[in-house]
N, C-alpha and C positions, 0 to 999 in steps of 0.2 A: 619791875625789871627781872629780879630771880624768876617770877613764874614765866616770863616771856623764855627766858634762856633754858629754862625746864623744859619748854614744848619746842624749843630748837632742838633740844640734845634728844629728847624723846622721838623726834621726827628724824634725826640723824641715825638713830640705834635704829629704828625699823626700815631705813634704806637699808643698813648695813645687814639687817637679819634677810632682808629680801634678798640681797645680793648674795648672800651666803647660802641662801637656800636655793638659788637660781645656778650657783658655781656647783653644789652638791647634786642639782638633779640633772645638770650637764654632764658630770661624772659618771653618774649612774647611768645616763642614755647612751653615753658613749662605752661604757663596760657591756651593756647590752647589746649595744650595734655590733661589740667585737665577739661577743660570744655565742650570738645567735647566727644563724644564717639568713642572710640578707638576700631575698630573690628577686632579681629583676623581672619586671613586668613580661617583657620579653624571652624570658626563660620558664617563665610559670607554667608547670603542667597541673592542671587541675583534674584528676579523675573520680571515678565513681568512690575511690578508698580514700580523697583526701578530706579534711575536714576544713573548711574555710570557716576562719573564727573572727567576727568583726566586733572588735572591742571598744566602738563607738557608743557615746551614749544613743538612748532610743529614739530622739527626735532626729539625729543624725542618721540614725539607720533608716528612718522610715524616708528620707530624702532619696534614698537609693544605696542599693548595695550590690556587690559583685554576684552574680549565680553562679551557683556550683550545685553538684549533686547532693552534698552535703554541707548545709549553711548554717551556721549557727551564729546568734547575737548575744554576746556576753558582756556588758560593761566593764571596763577595765577596773572600776572600784568594787565589783560584786564577783570578779573570775576566782579569787581563794575559796568562795563560798559555794560558788555553784560549779565548780570544774569538777569534783569528784562525782556528783548526779548527773550533770549534763553531759560529762566527757567519757570519764573513765568507768562508769558503771554500763555506760551504754555502746562505747566502743573502744575500751581497753586502754591502757594507760602507754601503748605502743602506737597506736593509732597515728597516722600522719596528720599533723596539725600546722596550719599556714594560718598566722593571725594578721591583722590588718586594722587600721585606724584611718583617720584622714589624711595625716602626712608622715607617717611613720615612728615617731617616739613610744607612742601607748603602744603600738603594736610589737615594737622591741622588748618593752618593759613586760608587757604581758607575755611574751613567749618565754622570756627568762625566767619568769615567775613559774609558769608551766613547766619548764626543765627543774626548779627546784622543788616542784609539788612531785616530781617523779615522772612526768611524761618525757619520752626519749626522742620522739620524732618532730621537732617543733622548729618552725622557721617564721619568717615573717617576709612581707612584701616591702620591698624598699621603696618608701615615697609613697606607701599607701595607697588608699583609693584614689587621690589626686593624680598620681603617676598611673594609674591603671585609665583614668579618663584620657589624661593627656595623651596616652597612646593610642586612642581612638577604640577601645573596648567599651563594650555594652555593660550598662548598669541597669537595675531592676528597682522597682518600687511599685507600691499597690496599683499604678496606672499601667504597669507593663514594663518591657524592656527597651531601653533607648540609648543613644550615644549623645553625647553633648558636642556641640561643634564650636 
């Protein structure tokens, strides 16, 4: 009997830890959404001086990405380690960077971290690539450019 109670307590503890982590994550995403400009797809201007930074995982990127003059793919988990070499050394810390992910949260968190690293002109696409696709815009992958219907 004590063993089963112990297992139940461990299970409840794990659920509480998960809820607490989810609560902390929600606060972190809310902070990022408050502090980082969220650009609506209809207001997005991508010119030759804009870096469009996809922070999704490589397999997500392979399924399709938003075409741009300067398009970079750096997974969110590697951003801090690659931002200096892939962005700052090539384009400078004042470059215009617009991040995106699938739905928005990773893009917001990535943009907030870039700000903390000293990048000055950082924003994110509100709703991520899903919002981009929903608005009828083109995406690109190894097969070419296409719209999802």
